[in-house]
C-alpha positions in Angstrom: -28.0 26.1 7.4 -26.6 25.6 10.9 -24.2 23.1 12.4 -27.1 20.8 13.6 -28.8 20.4 10.2 -25.8 20.3 7.9 -25.3 16.9 6.3 -22.4 14.9 7.7 -20.0 13.3 5.2 -17.6 10.8 6.7 -14.6 9.6 4.6 -12.8 6.5 5.8 -9.2 6.2 4.8 -6.5 8.7 3.7 -5.0 6.7 0.8 -5.1 7.9 -2.8 -8.9 7.4 -3.1 -9.9 9.0 0.2 -7.6 12.0 -0.1 -8.6 12.8 -3.6 -12.3 12.6 -2.5 -11.8 14.9 0.4 -9.8 17.5 -1.7 -12.5 17.6 -4.3 -15.3 17.9 -1.7 -13.3 20.8 -0.1 -13.1 22.6 -3.4 -16.6 22.1 -4.7 -18.8 22.2 -1.6 -20.0 25.5 -0.2 -18.7 26.3 3.4 -22.2 25.7 4.8 -23.3 22.9 2.5 -21.9 20.0 4.5 -19.5 18.9 7.3 -16.6 16.7 6.1 -14.8 14.3 8.5 -11.9 12.1 7.6 -10.9 9.0 9.6 -7.2 8.1 9.4 -4.5 7.0 11.9 -2.0 9.2 10.2 -2.4 12.8 9.0 -0.6 12.2 5.8 -1.2 10.5 2.4 1.4 7.8 1.8 2.6 7.5 -1.8 2.8 3.7 -1.7 4.5 3.0 -5.1 7.7 4.6 -3.9 8.0 2.5 -0.6 10.7 0.2 -2.1 12.8 3.4 -2.6 12.4 4.3 1.0 13.4 0.8 2.1 16.5 1.1 -0.1 17.4 4.6 1.1 17.0 6.4 -2.2 14.2 8.4 -0.7 13.6 9.6 2.9 10.4 8.6 4.6 9.1 12.2 4.8 9.4 12.7 1.1 6.6 10.3 0.3 4.4 11.1 3.3 2.4 14.1 2.1 0.9 16.1 4.9 -2.8 16.6 5.1 -2.4 19.7 7.1 -0.3 21.9 4.9 -3.2 23.8 3.4 -4.5 26.7 5.5 -7.8 26.4 3.7 -8.2 22.8 4.9 -11.5 22.6 6.9 -12.0 18.8 7.1 -12.1 17.4 10.7 -9.6 14.6 11.1 -10.2 11.8 13.6 -6.8 10.1 14.3 -7.7 6.5 14.3 -9.0 3.6 12.2 -12.6 2.5 11.4 -13.2 -1.0 12.9 -16.9 -1.4 12.1 -19.8 0.2 10.3 -23.6 -0.1 11.1 -25.3 0.7 7.8 -28.7 0.7 9.4 -28.0 3.1 12.2 -25.5 5.1 10.0 -22.8 4.9 12.6 -19.1 4.2 12.1 -17.1 2.7 15.0 -13.6 4.1 15.3 -10.6 3.0 17.4 -8.5 6.1 18.0 -4.7 6.1 18.2 -5.1 6.1 22.0 -7.3 2.9 21.8 -10.4 4.8 22.7 -13.6 3.4 20.9 -15.9 6.1 19.6 -19.1 6.1 17.5 -19.2 8.5 14.7 -22.7 9.2 13.1 -22.9 10.1 9.5 -25.4 11.0 6.8 -23.1 10.0 3.9 -20.1 7.7 4.1 -17.3 7.1 1.6 -15.5 3.9 2.3 -11.9 4.0 1.1 -10.1 1.9 3.8 -7.7 0.4 1.3 -6.2 -3.0 1.6 -4.0 -5.2 3.9 -1.3 -7.7 3.0 -2.8 -11.0 1.8 -1.4 -13.9 3.9 -2.1 -17.6 3.9 -2.1 -20.3 6.5 1.6 -21.0 6.2 3.4 -22.1 9.4 5.5 -19.3 10.8 4.6 -16.7 8.1 3.1 -13.9 10.2 5.6 -14.5 13.0 8.8 -14.3 10.8 8.0 -12.4 7.6 8.2 -8.6 7.0 5.6 -6.7 5.1 6.0 -3.8 2.7 2.7 -2.0 3.1 3.4 0.9 5.5 6.0 3.6 5.9 7.1 2.1 9.2 7.7 -1.3 7.6 9.8 0.2 4.8 11.9 2.1 7.3 12.3 -1.0 9.5 13.3 -3.2 6.6 16.1 -0.8 5.6 17.5 -1.0 9.2 17.1 -4.7 9.3 18.9 -5.3 6.0 21.8 -3.1 7.0 22.0 -4.8 10.4 22.4 -8.2 8.7 25.5 -6.9 6.9 26.8 -5.4 10.2 26.2 -8.7 12.1 27.6 -10.9 9.2 30.7 -8.7 9.1 31.3 -9.2 12.8 30.4 -12.9 13.0 33.0 -15.7 13.0 30.4 -18.4 12.3 30.1 -19.3 8.6 26.5 -20.7 9.1 25.4 -17.5 10.7 27.0 -15.4 7.9 25.2 -17.5 5.3 21.8 -17.0 6.9 22.3 -13.3 7.4 23.5 -12.7 3.8 20.6 -14.5 2.1 17.3 -12.6 1.5 14.0 -13.9 0.3 11.2 -11.8 -1.3 7.8 -13.5 -2.0 5.6 -12.0 -4.6 6.4 -11.4 -8.3 4.1 -8.4 -8.7 5.2 -4.8 -8.8 5.7 -4.5 -5.1 7.8 -7.6 -4.8 9.8 -7.1 -7.9 10.7 -3.5 -7.1 11.4 -4.4 -3.5 13.9 -7.1 -4.5 15.5 -5.0 -7.2 15.9 -1.9 -5.0 17.2 -3.7 -1.9 19.6 -5.8 -4.0 21.0 -2.5 -5.3 21.4 -1.4 -1.6 23.3 -4.5 -0.5 25.4 -4.5 -3.7 26.5 -0.9 -3.0 26.9 -1.4 0.8 29.1 -4.5 0.7 31.9 -2.3 -0.7 32.1 -0.9 2.8 32.4 -4.3 4.4 35.9 -5.7 3.4 35.4 -8.9 5.5 32.3 -9.9 3.5 32.7 -11.8 0.2 30.1 -10.2 -2.2 29.4 -13.6 -3.6 27.8 -14.7 -0.3 25.0 -12.1 -0.7 22.1 -13.8 -2.4 18.6 -12.5 -3.2 15.7 -14.8 -4.0 12.5 -13.6 -5.6 9.8 -16.3 -5.7 6.2 -16.3 -6.9 3.6 -19.1 -7.3 2.5 -17.6 -10.7 4.2 -18.9 -13.9 5.2 -15.4 -15.0 6.8 -12.3 -13.5 4.4 -9.3 -13.6 2.1 -10.8 -16.2 0.2 -7.4 -16.6 3.3 -6.1 -18.4 3.1 -8.7 -21.1 5.5 -11.5 -21.9 8.2 -9.4 -23.5 8.6 -6.8 -20.7 8.1 -9.5 -18.1 11.0 -11.5 -19.6 13.0 -8.3 -19.8 12.5 -7.5 -16.1 13.5 -11.1 -15.2 16.7 -10.8 -17.3 17.6 -7.6 -15.6 17.2 -9.2 -12.2 19.1 -12.3 -13.2 22.0 -10.2 -14.5 22.2 -8.6 -11.1 22.4 -12.0 -9.5 18.8 -12.2 -8.1 17.5 -15.7 -8.4 13.9 -15.7 -9.7 11.9 -18.9 -9.0 8.4 -19.0 -10.5 5.7 -21.6 -9.6 7.2 -21.7 -6.1 5.9 -20.4 -2.8 6.7 -20.8 0.9 5.9 -24.1 2.7 7.0 -22.9 6.2 9.0 -20.1 7.7 11.3 -20.1 10.7 13.6 -17.5 12.4 16.7 -18.7 10.6 15.5 -20.5 7.5 12.6 -20.7 5.0 11.4 -23.9 3.2 10.1 -23.5 -0.3 7.3 -25.6 -1.8 9.8 -27.2 -4.2 11.7 -28.7 -1.2 14.6 -26.2 -1.0 15.6 -24.9 2.4 17.2 -21.5 2.3 19.0 -20.2 5.4 17.9 -16.6 5.9 16.9 -14.1 8.6 15.1 -11.9 6.1 11.7 -13.0 4.6 9.8 -10.2 2.9 6.2 -11.0 2.0 4.6 -9.0 -0.8 2.3 -11.7 -2.3 -0.7 -9.4 -3.0 -3.3 -7.6 -1.0 -6.9 -8.1 0.1 -9.6 -5.6 1.0 -9.5 -4.1 4.5 -11.2 -6.3 7.1 -13.6 -3.3 7.7 -15.6 -4.4 4.6 -16.5 -7.7 6.4 -18.2 -5.7 9.2 -20.8 -4.4 6.9 -22.5 -7.7 6.2 -23.0 -6.7 2.6 -22.3 -8.5 -0.7 -18.7 -8.8 -1.7 -16.7 -9.9 -4.8 -13.5 -11.7 -3.8 -13.6 -9.8 -0.5 -14.2 -6.4 -2.1 -17.5 -4.6 -1.6 -19.8 -5.0 -4.5 -20.8 -1.6 -5.7 -22.4 -0.1 -8.9 -20.5 1.8 -11.6 -21.5 5.0 -9.7 -19.7 3.5 -6.7 -22.6 3.4 -4.4 -23.8 0.4 -2.4 -27.1 -1.0 -3.7 -29.9 -0.8 -1.2 -28.2 1.7 1.0 -28.7 5.4 0.4 -25.6 7.6 1.0 -23.1 4.7 1.1 -20.2 4.9 -1.3 -17.1 2.8 -1.7 -14.0 2.9 -3.9 -10.3 1.9 -4.2 -8.8 -1.4 -3.1 -11.8 -2.3 -1.0 -14.5 -1.9 -3.6 -15.2 -4.0 -6.7 -15.9 -1.1 -9.0 -17.1 -2.3 -12.5 -14.6 -1.5 -15.2 -16.7 0.1 -17.8 -13.7 0.7 -20.1 -13.6 -3.0 -20.8 -16.0 -5.1 -22.9 -16.2 -7.7 -20.1 -19.3 -7.1 -18.0 -17.6 -9.0 -15.1 -14.4 -6.9 -15.1 -13.6 -4.8 -12.1 -11.0 -2.0 -11.7 -7.7 -3.3 -10.5 -6.5 -2.0 -7.1 -4.0 0.5 -8.4 -3.2 4.1 -7.5 -4.1 5.2 -10.9 -7.8 4.1 -10.5 -8.0 5.1 -6.9 -7.0 8.7 -7.5 -9.6 9.1 -10.3 -12.3 7.2 -8.4 -11.7 9.6 -5.5 -12.5 12.6 -7.6 -15.5 11.0 -9.3 -17.0 9.7 -6.1 -16.8 13.2 -4.6 -18.8 14.5 -7.6 -21.4 11.8 -7.0 -21.7 12.6 -3.3 -22.2 16.2 -4.2 -24.8 15.2 -6.8 -26.7 13.2 -4.2 -26.6 16.2 -1.8 -28.0 18.5 -4.5 -30.6 16.0 -5.9 -28.8 15.5 -9.2 -28.2 12.2 -11.1 -25.1 10.1 -10.5 -22.6 9.3 -13.2 -20.7 6.0 -13.7 -17.0 5.8 -13.3 -15.1 5.1 -16.6 -11.3 5.3 -17.0 -9.1 3.6 -19.5 -5.9 2.3 -18.0 -2.9 4.6 -18.9 -0.3 1.8 -18.6 2.2 0.6 -16.0 5.7 1.6 -14.8 8.2 -0.5 -12.9 11.3 1.1 -11.4 14.1 -1.5 -10.8 16.6 1.0 -9.4 19.5 2.8 -11.0 19.2 3.0 -14.7 17.0 -0.1 -14.9 13.2 0.0 -15.5 10.5 -1.5 -17.7 7.4 0.5 -18.5 4.3 0.4 -20.7 2.8 3.8 -20.8 -0.2 4.0 -23.2 0.7 0.5 -24.5 4.2 1.5 -25.6 6.9 -0.9 -24.3 10.0 0.8 -23.0 13.3 -0.5 -21.5 16.3 1.1 -19.8 16.6 4.8 -19.4 13.5 5.7 -21.4 11.5 3.4 -19.2 13.2 4.9 -16.1 12.3 8.4 -17.3 8.7 7.4 -17.8 8.5 5.6 -14.4 10.0 8.4 -12.3 8.2 11.1 -14.4 4.9 9.4 -13.7 5.5 9.1 -10.0 6.8 12.6 -9.7 3.8 14.1 -11.5 1.4 12.0 -9.3 2.8 13.4 -6.0 0.1 15.7 -4.6 2.1 18.8 -3.5 5.0 20.8 -4.9 6.8 20.4 -1.6 6.7 16.6 -2.0 7.9 16.9 -5.6 10.9 19.0 -4.6 11.8 16.6 -1.8 11.6 13.5 -4.1 13.5 15.2 -6.9 16.2 16.4 -4.5 16.5 12.9 -3.0 16.9 11.3 -6.4 19.5 13.8 -7.4 21.5 13.5 -4.1 21.4 9.7 -4.2 22.6 9.7 -7.8 25.5 12.0 -7.0 26.6 11.1 -3.5 25.2 7.6 -3.0 24.2 6.2 0.4 25.9 6.2 3.8 24.0 3.0 4.9 23.1 4.4 8.3 20.8 2.5 10.6 18.4 4.6 12.5 17.8 2.1 15.3 14.0 2.0 14.5 12.5 -0.6 16.9 15.9 -2.1 17.3 15.0 -4.1 20.3 11.5 -5.1 19.3 10.2 -7.5 16.8 8.4 -5.9 13.9 6.9 -8.5 11.6 3.7 -8.7 9.6 1.5 -9.3 12.6 2.9 -6.2 14.4 2.1 -3.5 11.8 -1.4 -4.0 10.2 -3.6 -4.6 13.3 -5.9 -7.0 11.4 -7.2 -8.4 14.6 -8.6 -5.0 15.7 -11.9 -5.2 13.7 -15.3 -6.0 15.1 -17.7 -8.6 13.7 -21.1 -7.4 12.3 -22.7 -8.8 15.5 -20.3 -6.8 17.7 -21.0 -3.6 15.8 -24.7 -4.1 16.1 -24.5 -4.9 19.8 -22.3 -1.8 20.5 -24.6 0.6 18.5 -27.8 -0.7 20.1 -26.3 -0.6 23.5 -25.3 3.0 23.2 -28.2 4.3 21.1 -25.9 5.1 18.1 -24.3 8.0 19.9 -20.7 9.0 20.9 -18.1 7.1 22.9 
């Protein structure tokens, strides 16, 4: 087969799902069997579960950004950009490159793994004043911001300013929010020893969530245990509460409380990438409705997985159950969908995705953790060992494993120097500045663009 007639496989997204798919395609496809292209703004796979440890300085950013270009055998073409629209009829993906150039990328088979974005609500001031915890840049920025609040509070002579700079609010009682609050509280607790002019009692952390329970997926016992650990550290947990409005120096809770703060971190869940809305296809709570084989009904050669796809959970008795948006499922779906793409190429039958959840791990920093591997409830050091062991094993390369293990060891022995890097020091970097959710096209705009250019290049 020559370059003209080889099938073109386009993979959108370099998260857990997309990277695992590409890696398996690389291993199992013959060199002349198909061309593989990956669309991603960054040439690395981000290990999202460890972002709170980057924000707290336990890990360096590079240690959880696993390069896609380390392997000399890597033959996938990478387009540095993000998909902003897909025309299923013309089989063309519209891409905005990192230089803001708009290009059309034709395909024969497409694997949609664009992931998710932070879920927000129509709350006054939220996107203008809240920080997110979804990208490596956000984690690095939050670390700088938190340390800068200590620096500024230490230098201030104004009690009101000190109060607002030393109170921190995290919204979201899931894994991301709980781990973020726990890890950053450990950061400020250790750092304040270097600030003799700051009374440690002035530093207050608030974790709030509209749900009645903290991390309900862990079960009542472990959820209560996590809440007790946070309370023991001085983190105020408020359930059944959310944000009514946010300002630059204060946040109003739905229970009427007004908390003076310059730090609002929003981790209240995720929603499917806006790319899914450009397809004009059926969705389930915003996620693309696919079969158990992870293909889109009525569209040959279209597959979807991960956070943006409602993949039926065949491991459960409930016919309406879909796989949760976790790294555990995304990694396994990536491998399985690659096999199904190859089966399609070779004219073989597809197989449904089935995976029983292996459990959950929550690292609360230091010696604190709660975990439920294979249904076994763990607390303290055993839970911490399970949590870090799972994350370490899930890292894709040996280089990443060595970096993470070294960071953990060095932090445990030497602690943190609480250095600010100056990342975007003079520029606002809130929710609206990082995820570019306004960059996507409407289905009509996609259709108009493709028809106007004949479905071909830029």
